[in-house]
C-alpha positions in Angstrom: -10.6 -41.7 36.2 -13.6 -41.6 33.9 -13.0 -40.5 30.3 -14.7 -37.3 29.2 -17.9 -37.7 27.3 -18.1 -36.8 23.6 -20.4 -33.9 24.3 -18.1 -32.5 27.0 -15.2 -32.6 24.6 -17.2 -30.7 21.9 -18.3 -28.1 24.4 -14.7 -27.5 25.5 -13.6 -27.2 21.9 -16.4 -24.7 21.1 -15.5 -22.6 24.2 -11.8 -22.5 23.0 -12.9 -21.6 19.5 -15.1 -18.8 20.8 -12.3 -17.4 22.9 -10.0 -17.5 19.8 -12.6 -15.7 17.8 -13.0 -13.1 20.5 -9.3 -12.4 20.5 -9.1 -12.2 16.7 -11.9 -9.7 16.6 -10.2 -7.5 19.2 -6.9 -7.6 17.3 -8.9 -6.7 14.1 -10.4 -3.7 15.9 -6.9 -2.6 17.0 -5.6 -3.0 13.5 -8.5 -0.9 12.1 -7.8 1.8 14.6 -4.1 1.8 13.6 -4.9 2.1 9.9 -7.3 5.0 10.6 -4.5 6.8 12.5 -2.1 6.2 9.5 -4.6 7.5 7.0 -5.2 10.6 9.1 -1.4 11.2 9.4 -1.0 10.6 5.6 -3.7 13.2 4.8 -2.3 15.7 7.2 1.3 15.3 5.9 0.2 15.4 2.3 -1.7 18.6 2.8 1.1 20.2 4.9 3.8 19.3 2.4 1.8 20.6 -0.5 1.6 17.2 -2.2 -2.2 17.6 -2.1 -4.0 20.9 -2.0 -6.9 19.2 -0.4 -7.0 16.2 1.9 -6.9 12.9 -0.1 -10.3 11.5 -1.1 -11.0 8.4 -3.2 -12.4 9.0 -6.7 -15.8 7.6 -7.4 -14.8 5.7 -10.6 -11.7 5.8 -12.8 -12.1 7.0 -16.4 -11.3 4.0 -18.5 -12.3 5.5 -21.8 -9.3 7.9 -22.1 -6.0 7.0 -23.7 -3.0 6.8 -21.4 0.0 8.9 -22.5 2.8 7.0 -24.1 0.7 4.1 -25.1 -0.3 4.2 -28.8 
């Protein structure tokens, strides 16, 4: 039985790595969809329960110039 050539071995390794990368990207897409569903649920619940009068939105930039209460 002949030994596999160096190039063939590299090609097989590359194919395996490409398949792994494809699977990881698919899992990443599924996780992103799940996170989007959680965010939507959080916004709906927060508005429904009166925790937020408007759906949650991220502020542009925190005001770092104001003093925090209780810290003198």
